[in-house]
N, C-alpha and C positions, 0 to 999 in steps of 0.2 A: 261719674264716668267709670264704667266697669271694664275690666280686662278678662279675657277668656284664656284659660290655660290650654296649651296644645294637648291634644289627645295622644294616646299611645300610637294610633295609626299614623298621625301626622309626624310624630317623632321617628317612627320606623321608616316612613316614606322619605323624609329628609336625610336620614342616615344612608339609605340605599342610593339616593341621588348623589351623595358625596363619594360613596364607595364605588359607584358604577364605573367611572373613568379608570380607577385603579384596577378594578377587576378586568376590564377590557384590555388594559395595558399588560397585566399579568398573563392573560390568556394569549395575547399576541406573542409575548416573549416565550411562553411555553411552547406554542406552535412552532416558532422559529427555531427553538432549541431542538425539538424533535426532528424537524426537517434537516437541520444542520448535522445532527448525529447520523441520520440516514445517509446523507451525502458524504460525510467524512469517513464513515466506517469502511467502505471499500479501500480507501487509501491507507487506513490504519492496518487493515488485514494484509494489504500488499506489502507494506513496510515490515510487518511482523513476520510474514512468510519468507521474505528475503533473508531473514536472520536465522532460519531454521535449518535443520539437516533434512535429508530426503526421508529418513525414517519418521521424523516429526510431521512432515507434510502429508504423508500417506497414513498417518495414524487415525484410527477411528475409536471414539468420536473425535472430531477435530477440535483443536484448542487454538485460541487466539495468540497467546504468548508462547514463544519457544521455551521448551523445558528440557532439562537434562537430568539424568540420574545422579543422585548423590552417592559417592563411593567412599569406601574406607579400606585401609590396608590391613589385611588379616593374613598372618603368617607369610609376609613378604609379597602377597598378591592383592591387587586392587580389585575389590568386589563391590557390586551395587548393594545398597541398603534397602530394606523393606520394613514396613510398619507391621510388627508381629505382636499380637496380644499375649501377655504372660501374666497370669494371676491378676486379671482385671487391670493390668497396666500395659500400655503399648510401648514397645521398645523399637529402636531402629537397629535391625539385626541384618547380618549378611548370611547368605546361603553358602555353606561350605560343602554340602553333599546333597545330591538330588537323585531322583529315581528310586527312592526307598519304598519297598512294598509296605503298605500300612492298611489300617482299618479304621473305620469310624465307629468308636465305641461310645456307649451310653449306659447309665444305670437302668436296670429293668423297670424300676418304678418312676424314672424321670427320663424318658426317651428323648426329650428335647435338649438335655444337657450333654451334648456330644463332645467328644475329644478325639483328635487325630493322633494315632500312636503307631509306631512300627510294629509289624507282625512278629518280628524277631524278639520283641519284648512282651509278647502275649502268648499264652498257651491255651489251647482249647480244652474245655472241661469234658472229660470222657466218662461214660458209664462203665459198668462192670464188663460189658461185652466189647468195649473199645470204641463205641459209637459216640459221636458228638452229642452232647446234651444241649437241647434247645429250650427256649422259653418263649411263650406267646406274648408278644407286645403289640397292642393295638390290632389284634386279629392276624398277626403274622408271626410264624415260628422262626425265631432268630437264635443262632448258636451262642452259647455262653463261653466266655473266655476269662481267664485269670490274667489281668493286665498288670504288669509290673511298672508302676509309676515310681517316681523318685521318693515320694513320701510313703510308699507301701503298695501292696498288691490289692486290687479290687476286682471283684467278680462283676463283669459287665457283659452286655450283649453286643455283638458286632452287627452294625446296621448295614454296612457294605464295605467292599474293598476299594482301595484307592492307592495313589502314589503321592508321596510327600517328599519334602526336602528338609534337611536339618539346618536350622538357623542358630547362630551364636551371636552374642553381644561383643562387638570389637573391643570394648574397654574391659570386659570381663568374660573371658572365653568359657568360664564355668557355667554361665547362664546360657541355656540352650532351649530350643523349642522346635516343634515340628508344624509345618503348614504346607498347603498345596502351593507350589511355586507359581503355577499358572494364574491363580486367582489372588496371589499376594499383592498388596498395594505397594508399589515402588515409591521410595522417597525421592522427590524431584524438587528442583529449584529453578527459577527463571534464569535463562542464559541468553547468549547472543553469539552468532557466528559471523562477524564482519569479514572474515576471510572469504566469504562468498563473493564480495565485491572485488577483491583482489584477484580471485580466480577468473571472474568474468572479464576484468580489464586486461589481465596479463595472459592467461592461458587461452582464453577464447578470442583474443584479438579485439575486444571491444574498445580498448584504449585508442587504437587507430581510428575506429569508426566514430568515436566521440570527438576526436580531434578533427576529422573531416567535417563532421556536422557543425562544430563550432566555427570552423573556417568558412564553410558555405553560408551559415546563418549570419555571421557578422558581415560578410561581403554583401549579401543580399540586403540586409538591413541598412547598412551605410549607403549602399548604392541606391536603394529606393528613397532614402531620406534626401540624398543629394539631388537626384533627378526630380523628385517631387517638389523640392524647394524651388528649383529653377523653373520648372513647368508651372507651378502654382503662382509664382511671382509674375511670370510672363503673361499668363492668362488673366491675372488680377489687375496689374498695373501698367503693362505695356500695351499701347494701342497699335495694332497692325491689321492689315486687310483680312477679312474673313475670320477674325479672332473667335467670335462666338460660335460660328458654324464649325470651325475646326475643333473647338472645345467640345461641342456636342458629339461630333463624330468620335473623338478620342474617348469621351465618357461612355459612348455607346458600346465600346469594345468590352466593357465589363459584362455585358449581356451575352457575349459569345461563350458557349460552354467550353471547358478546358479540353474535353475529349475531341472536339473538332480541331484543336490546335496540335494534338500529339503527333500525328503523322507529318504535317508540314515542318514542325519543329525538329522532329527526328531526322527528316531528310536534310534540313539545313545543317544540323550537327554533323551528319555524314559528309556533306559537301565541305564543311570547314575542317573536318578531321578531329572533332572534339568528342566523338563517341568514346565511352569508357574513360572519361577524364573529368576532373573537378570543374574546369571552366564551363562545361555543359550544364552544370547544376547552378551556376551563378549568373552568367550574363543574360540568359533569356528572362530573368526575373528581377533585374535591377530597375526596370521601368514599371510603374504602377499607375494605372488610370485612377484608381481609387485614391491613392496617395496624392496625386496631382489635384484631384477634386477637393480633398480634405484641406490641403494647404491653400488652394485658391480661395475657398470659402473663409478660411481663417484670415488670410491676408486682406480680404475685402473689409473685414471688421476693423482693421487698424486705420485710425484717422489719416486722411491724406495730408493734413497739416504737418504731420511729422516728416513726411517725405518732402513736401515743399520747403520746409525750413532747412532740411538737409541740402536740398538743391541750392538754396540761396547761399549756404555756407560753403558751397563748392564741392560737395560730396558727389561721387559718381553712383550710378545705379548699383554697381557691384558692392560699393561700400555701404550704401543704404540697405541693401539686402542683408548683408552679413553683420552689420553693426547695429541695425535697428529692427528689421523684421524678424530675423531669426531669434534674437534674444527674447523678443516678445511672444514668440510662438512655441516656447518650450512645452506647454501642455499639449498642443496639437502634435508636436514632434514626438513626445512621449507616447501618445496614443497611437500614432502611425508606426513608431518603432516597435511597440508591443504587438500590434497586429502583424507586422512584417516578420517579427521574430517567431511568433507562433506558427505562421504559415510556413516559413522556411524550415523551422525545426521539425514540424510534424509532416512535412512533405513526404509522400510515399510513392505515388503513381509515377511521377516523372523520374525520380532516381531509379525506380525499379525498371523503367523502360530503357533509359539511356545508359545505365551502368549494368553490364552483364553480371550474372550471378557468380561467375568464376573470378571476377576481378574484385576480390575482397579488400584490396588495398585502397580502392576508391569508393567503397560503399559508405553510406550514411547509416545512422543508428536505427532508423525505422526499418530499412530493408534488412539490416543485420539481425534485428530482433525476430523478424518472421522466419528467417532461416535458422536462427539459434533455437527457436521454439521447437522445431522438428528434431534438431540434433540432441537437445537436452530434455527430451520428453521424460526421462527417468529421473531428472534432477530439476524439478520445477522451481526449487528455491533459487537456482542460478538464473532462470528466466525472470523471476520476480526481481532479483537483484538488478538485472539489466533494465527492467521496466522502471525501477526506482531511479536509476541513473538517468534514464531518458526523461522522466517527468520532473526531476528535481531542478533542472536548469530553467524551464519555463516558469515554474513556481517562484524560483529565486528572482528571476527578472521581473515578474509581475509585482512581487513585494517591493523591489527597489523603485519601480516607476509608478507605484500605486498612487502616491500623492499627486503626481503630475496628471495622471489619468483622471483622478477625481476632480482636480482643478479644471480640467478641460470640460468635464461633464457639467460642473457647476456653472462655468462661464457660458456654456451654450444656452442656458436659460435666462441670461441677463439681457434685458432690453435696453 
């Protein structure tokens, strides 16, 4: 009985078969990472900009991280530092004098080896008639100068005139150099300006707007949870005439566009006297057809045997609802609460309509941000700080209730 050894093609084919699932998984993770970075980058840019100064925001080319100039005390004055090359070594030096008339000098035989030096330390070379002596360098007649460097005088040609600044080393003021201040590289380090948030909250009145938004959002969320629990239980477990027809009519109200309701709701608020007041932002939204539908569908999945056993033990419907149904419905309640929170927190049209622009004490953060964007056009870092405050609360809430939301999604697929 003979055996045949596998060929190299067979071995390579089997190796690829084993590696193909891993390669596909690696490609999936790589694609998800790229997509995640693309989606996260605007939030990172927003957070970084909120910690900048206005000069950093308008700087070109733009930079992601906020930076500030590194400074040193020279002769009792705090001056910014620059990277200045001196004898093939780069030092962090401070500019102590600017606007010095200078020239760009170079040896006649090496015109690329240029040096910036003040004109007061260079004397033009004159002929017998008192005219400047020139030398042709790369087809151009350039004047000759005797340049007095620290190590001695050298005869060089002047390429062009310019203006420089004198830089000194803070640790050793005897070390100095000359460079163009406009093109010098400033020494910078990452920094942050969290005072932007305190400016927005205190000076711009955002603290009151955030408080109003939190109050309105919590009232709407708890109101919707309470009414949806009662409505969902009634439509799921209590039998009464025209229950299903009434439920369909109530559910059909979801299809009514909000713009159709704005005028009737506003007239109702005018009749009640709630215009320009916080209750106008709360009470119209504590009833939710979607929330009632969600809780009804979840209550239907709870076995009736639990309710029947509770009835036998003498429990009332109220006790059964709050002692049995509600504890079992935490995933659904977390989902409904998340949706209600996001809707109430991000609501803009209705607060903009029912609260006048002059009544800043009753405004919510979405309306305040739109008005603040116009007032603080020259300080976009403050606008970004307000946006960070506005988005941080929904993100925090979602992180807290995320496990309940995922549990609801997972349980919805169980048969």
